[in-house]
N, C-alpha and C positions, 0 to 999 in steps of 0.2 A: 623563706619566701623567694629569695633570689634564685636559689638552686631549683626550686620548682618551676620558675619562669624559664630558666635555661633548658630544663628537661622538656618542658612543653614545646619550646621552639625546636629543639632537636628532633622530637617526634614528628613535628610538622614537616621538617626537611626530609626525614627518612621516608615519610609517606608521599613525598613529591608534591606537596601542596603547601604553599605559603601565601597567606593573605596579607597584601600590602595595599593600603588605601582602598580596601573593598574589592580589589581585583584578584581573581584566583589565578595563580601562576601554575603552568603545566610544564613539566620538565621532561617530556618524552619525545622531543623533536631533536634532530631530524627523525622522521618516521617513514618506514617503507611498508606499503600495503599492496595486496594483490586484488585487483578488481574482478568483477564477474566474468570478464573475458580472458582472464589469465595474465593480464598485463601488470607488471610491478610499477607502482606509482611512488615516487620519492617526494616526500613533502618536507622541505628543509626547516620550516618554522611553523609555529602554530598559526593556522589561517585566520586572518582578520577580515578579509574581503572575499566572500564566497558567492558564487553564482550557481543557482540551481536551474537545471534544464528540464525539470518535470515536477508536476504537482506532488507526487509521492515523495520525491527527494526533499521538497520544501517542507512537507509535513513532518518528515523524520527529523530534520534540523531543528524545527521549532519544538518538537516533542522531547528532544534531548537537551534543550536549553541553548542551542546555538543559533536561534533565529535572529538575534541581534547582529550576527556576523554577515547576514545576507545583504548583498548590495544589488542583486538582480535576480528576477524570476520570470517565468513565462506568463503569457496572457491567460493561461488556464489555471494558474495557481490561485486558489480562492479560499484556502483554509490554512491556518486560523485567520480570524478577522484582521489581525495585525499585518497580514501580508499585503493588504491593500495599500499600505504606505510605501511599499518597495517598488523601485523602478522596474519596468517590463523590458525584456530583451528579445522579444519575438515570441513566436508560437512554439508548440511542442516539437512539431516536425520541421518547423521553419525558424530556428533560432537565428538571430541577426548577429553575425560575427563581429561586425563593427561596433554594434551596441554593447556586446559583451566586452570587447577590448576597452571601450571607453570607461567601463566600470573598474578597470585595473584589478582584476581578481588575482588572488594568490592560490585559489583552488576553485575548480569547476567540478560540480557533481552532475554527471550526465546520465543519460538513460538510453536503452536500446532504440527507442523510437525516435531519437534525435537524428538518426541517419549517420551511417559510417563516414561519409565524406565530411560532414560538419565536425564530427569528433576528431577526425584526422587533421583537419585544418587547425583546430584549436591546439592540438598536441604539437604540431609543427611550429607554433608560435612560442613554444617553450613554457606554456602554462600547465601545471599539474592537472590532469583530468582523470577523475575517478568515475568509471562507467559501471552502472548497475543494470542487471537483467534478471530479476527474481522471477521464478516460474511457479512458486508455491508459497503457501503461508510460511512454511519453515524457512524458505529462502528470504522472505521479507524480514524475518527476525534476524537472520544472519547479516543481512545488509544494514540493519539498524546498528548492529555492533561494529560493522565495517566502517560506517560513516562516523560513528563515535570515535573509533581509533584514529581515523584520518583527520579529524577536527580537534582532537584533544579532549573530547567529551566521552571517553571510553567508559568511565565508571557510571556516568549518567545513562549511557546507552545500555549497559549491562543491567542496571536497575530497572529500566523501562522494559527490557525484554523479559526479565524475571516476572514482572507484574503481568505482562501480556500472556506469558506461558501459563501462569496460574489460572487465568481466565479461560484459556483454551483447554486446559486439562479438566476444568469443571464441566465444560461442554462435552468433552470426550467421555467423561465418566457417566454422564447422563445418557449419551448416545449408546454406550455399551449395554445399557439395560434393555435396549430395543432388540427383540429377536430379528434375525436377518430377514425372515419372511414378512415381517411387519413394518419394515422401514418404508416410509411414504415415498411414492414416486413423484419426482419433482421436475419441473420444466422452468428454465430461467431464460426469459426473452428480453430482447432489447429493440425489436423493430417489428413493424406491421405495415402492409399486408404480408410481405415476405417474412416468415417467422425465423428471424435470426436468433439462434439459440447458443448458449454456452456449452461447449463440448469438453472433452478431456483436455487437460493442460491449461485450463483457465482457472482463475482464482475462484470464480463462482462454483465450478465443479468441485474444487478442493473444499470449499466451505460447506457445500451441501453434504459431501461425504462425512466430513468431520462432525457436522451437526446431526447426523443420523439419517439422512435422506439418501435416495437413489436417483441420480441424474439420468433421466430417460434419454438424454442425448450424449451419454458418455462414450458411445461407440464411434463418435466422430471427433476429429482433432481440431481444437481451437474453436473459432466462431464459424458456424455454418448455417445455411438455410435448411430448415427441417420442414417437410411437407405436412399439410394438415392431416392427410390420411395416416401418416405415421404417428402424429400426436394423438389422434383419435384412437388408433390401435393400441398405443402404449398407455393411454388413459392416465395422465398425471393426476395425483391426488391434490397437488399444490402447484400453482403457477406463480412465478415471480415476474413482475413487470418492472424493468429497471430503466433508468435514464437520468439525465441531468435536469435539475429544476423541475418543471411541470411535465416533462416528457414522460415520466413514469406513469403519471395520472392519465395522460392522454392515451398512452399505450393500453392501460388497463381498461379504459372505456371502450376502446376499439375491440379488444379481446372479448369483453362481456357482450358486445353487440354482434359478434360474429355468429351467424346462425349455424354454421357447420360445426362450431366448437361447443354448442350447447349440450352435446351428449357426453362431454368430458366431465369426469368426477369433480375436478377442481371448480368448474362453473356451477355444476348442479348443487354442490355443497357449500358454495360461498367461500372458497379458499383461493381466490386470486388476489394477490397482495402487491403493493408497490414497495419498492426499495431503492434508495438513492444509489446511483452507480458509484459515487465517490467512496462509499464505505465497503464496496465489494470488489470493484475493478481497479482501484487505485492502490498500488503497492506501498502502503504506509501503515503507521500504527493503528489507524482507524479500521483496518481490515478486521480486527478482532471485534470491533463494534458491529461490523457487518455479520460476523459469525454469530454473535449473540442475537442479533435481530432475526436471522434465518432460523436459528434454534427456537426462538420465541414463536415464530409463525408455524414452524413444523409441529410444535407442541399442541396446536389446535386440531391436529389430525387424530381422530379416534382410532386406536389400534385394537379395539375390542372385537 
């Protein structure tokens, strides 16, 4: 029995995980990682006080089990519900440097939208800053693993990504069954009366393609205003109205009431849907939930 006990403890040490008083020890620090901008970030010890500068980063941390390490988040971080208890350190594009410093972070996970000057100031203060800039669903999965490695939750991150990839592959398998000429034409909108649409290089465009649709605005880069005459000419089979909170519902109502758009197939056939922006435009684990929702709505389109 004693030999078995020593053997068990030895195996735990070899695996790099030793449970003492219910706390999991992680032995992979100091750690060096390269962020999405090509900068090498040295993290000397397992982070215990993390500040997240974007909602997507916050959701990643909670999803891999590191949410209890968060001591500061932005005013836009609203998921999961536990995030409400965490102190706010400013907005997404307007992080408060002083508020961040007051939290005494040993790691800051930043985002492209935080602004180059803000990130530079934080780095100059000697705090490790890991900056993320995912441009596709695949990039989001890679960033989940990157955050896992930087925080000591690498195994949890890999497990999460494996789960997400299985869900993505199921959607891809279904999409492959759709003949190229039968893929529904899709328009993803976020504003009215100017029709701001998701073009190439957006997460919405990526999700539509993976789900088996064809984005009618894929010939423009990023978010652009698309004219009504173009929408009518390209005749989307499905229209997604996206926004935060009730904004998607308001947008849908305005689209349905637009007399010029009544000729579009999506309106004639009742395929104008609302979808929360959080699960499509936010680079976090829930983007796969957005993919599944888009796939569900596209499946209402008859390809006969």
